[in-house]
N, C-alpha and C positions, 0 to 999 in steps of 0.2 A: 085369123086376121080380122074377119068380119065381126067376130065377137068382141075384139078389142075396140073396134070403131064404135060399136053399140055402147060399150061401157064408157068410152070417152064422151060420147054425146050425152049419155044419161047421167054422167057425173062419176067421179072417182069414189072408191070406198072410203070409209072413215080413216083408215090408216093401216100400215103394215103390221104384221104380227109374226115375229120370228120364232115363237115358242116351238112350233113343229120342227123347225130346222135344228134347234138346240137339242130337242128330244131325240131326233134321228141321229145326230152326231154322237150323243152319249150312248145310244143303243149300239152303235158301230165302233165305239172306242176311239172316236175322232175328237180333235180339238175344235171348239167353236168359240166365237167371241162376238160381242155386239159392237157396232160402229155407228158413228154419226147420230148420237143421241137416240140410239135404238132404232134408227131408220134403216139399218142393214145388218147382215150377218155374214161372217167369214168362217168357213170351215176348212181345215187343213188335214190332209191325209197323205198316204203314199201307196204306190203300186210297185211291189218288188224293190222297195228301197228308194224309188224315185218320187219325190214330193209332188203333190198336186194341190191346187187351191180352188175352192169354190166360193163364189160371192153371190149374194142375193141382195139387190138394192135397186136404186134408180137406174133406168135404162141408159145405155151409152150409144144406142142406135135409134135413129128417128123412126124406124119401122116397128119398134117395140114401145107400146104406149103406156103400159102399166108398170109392172115390176119385172126385172130381168134376173134370171138365174144363169150364171156364167162360170165356166171352169177353164183353167189353163194348166198346162204341164210341160215342162222343158224336157224334151226327149233327145236333144242333141242331134236332131236331124240336119240334113243339108240346109244351109241358110236359103238356098234358092228353090227348095221344093215347095210348091204351092198347090195344094189340093183342097177341094171344097165340095161338101155335100150340103144341100139345103132342102127344106120342104119345098115342093113344087109350087105351091101357091105363092110363097115368098120369092122364089126365083122369077116367076112370071111378073110379079109386081115390080121387082127391082129392074128387070130388063125393060119393062115399059117405062119406068121412071128415067132410066138412063137414056133411052131413045128420045123421050120428050125433052130432056135437058140438051141433048146434042142438037136436035132439030131447032129448038127454041133459040139456043145461043149460037147456032151454026158452028159448033165445035167440030174439029177434025181429029182431035186427040183426046184421050181419056183424061178427065179432070182428076189430078192427084188428090184433091180434097174429098173425093168420094170414098166411101168405105170400100175395103177390098172386095166384099161380097158383090157389090154393084159392078166394080171395074172388071173383076175376073169373069163374071157372067157375060159381060160385053166383049171382053178381049179374047178369052180362050175358046177354042172350038169345042162344040159338043162332041164328047167322046162316047162311042158306042161300046159300053162295057157289058159283056154278057150277063154278069151277075146282077146288073141293075134292071134288066128287062122286066122281071116280075114286080119291080118296085117303082117303075117310071111314072106311074099314075100318082105317086105320093112324093117322090124325091127327084132331085136333079143333081148331077155331078159334073164338075169341070176340073181341069188341071192344066198346068203348063207342061206336063209330062204324062203321056198316055200309059206308058208301061207301069210306073209306080202307082198310078191311080187304079189300074186293074188289079194290082197286087193288094193295094189297100182295101179295096172292096171285096175282101175274101169272104168265105162262108160265115165266119164268126161275126164280122161286122154287118153283113147284109141280113143275117138272122136277127141281130139286135135291132136293126132298122125296121125289119118286118114286125117284130114284137112291139116296137114303139108305135108303129102305125095302127096296130090292133088294140093298143091299150092306152097309154098315157099321152100320146101325141094326137091332138085333134087334126082333122084334115086341113083346116085353114090356119093352123097355128104356125107362126114363124119360128124356124129352128135353123141354126147354122152350126156346122162341124167343119173345122178347117185346120190345115197345117201351114205354118208360116214362121219364118225366122227360127227354125229348129224346134218350134213349139206346137202343141196341139191345143186348139181353142174350141169352146162350145158356148153357144148362146141359145136361150129359150125364153120366150115371154112366159112368166109364171107368177100370176097374181098372188097365189097363196099355195106354195108347194106342200104336198103331203108326203107321207112316208113312201107310198107306192110310186109316186112320180120321182122322188129322189133316188129310190132304188133303181128304177128304170133308167134314169139319166146316168147314174154312175156305171151301171152295167154297159151301157152304150159307149160311154167315154173310155172305159178301160178296154173294151174290145177295139175301139178305134186306135188307142195307144199301142196295143200289141201289134195290130195290123200295120200301123204306120212304121214301126220299127222293121217289120218284115219287108215292107215296100222300100225303105231306105237301104236295107242291105242288098236287095236285088238291083238297085239302081246306082250303087256306089261307083261303078266303073263308067257311068255315062258322063258326057260332057255337061258343064253347067247349063241350066235352063234360063230362059228369060225371066226377069223378075219385075215386080211393080213396087211402088212406094208403100210403106206399111204404116197403118194407123190402127192395128188390130186390137190392142189392149191399152186403153188409157184409163186406168182405174181411178175413180174418185174416192175410193174407200181407203182410209189410212190403215197402216199395218197394225196399229194398236190404239 
C-alpha cells in the first residue's frame, strides 16, 4: 500500500502493457483478448469444467491506486455465504477508514455504499481459526459463518497463502479473496503482472475455489446466515 502511495505521488507510469498477460495465457492454453483500446486484458479459463474470468485493468476499488488484477468464478455456493481473506495491512486500513466515517458522520448503521470488504470487517466478528495463526501477521479473515470459514481455510489454501506471502505478495500490498453470491472473487493491485505473479495468483485462486466447495458442502445443513448488500463485481470491461 505504501508503495502505491509513493507511485501516486511521484506520477503514474507511461501506460499499461498487457503483452506479458497475453504471453502467459498462450503458454497455458488460455483465451485472452484486449479491451478498452488496449487499456485492459481479459483472460478466460476453466477449473474442472467450471469457467473463471481474469481481468487486468483500471481499479474498481479506491484502495487500489494503479492497475487491478481481478478474478471471478461462479461456484454455485449458497447465496448467503460470505467469507473474506485480506492482506492484514489492507484490513487495518479499511477498518480505520470505516471507523473514521462512522464517527465523522455519526452513523449507527453500516453504509450500504461501502465496498463489502470494509463493511464485513466492521460487521463480522474476528474468528479465531487455528489454521490462520501462523499467518495472522500477514492476513486477516472474517465471515458470517465461523464453521465454513474454518473449513475454507484448509491446509491447501493456507499453504498457498503462505507461499504468496513469501514470494509474489509484498507485505503492504492490498489483496482480497472473498466468496459472495455464490461466487469466488479475487483482487490485487498489480501494476505490471509477470508470469511468476500470474502463476501464483492462479494457484491461490484455484485452491480457494476447491476449499470453498468443501466448506459449502459441510455447511449445507445449516440455517441461512445474515447477509449484506452486494457491490462486489461491477466490471467496466466489455465482453468483447
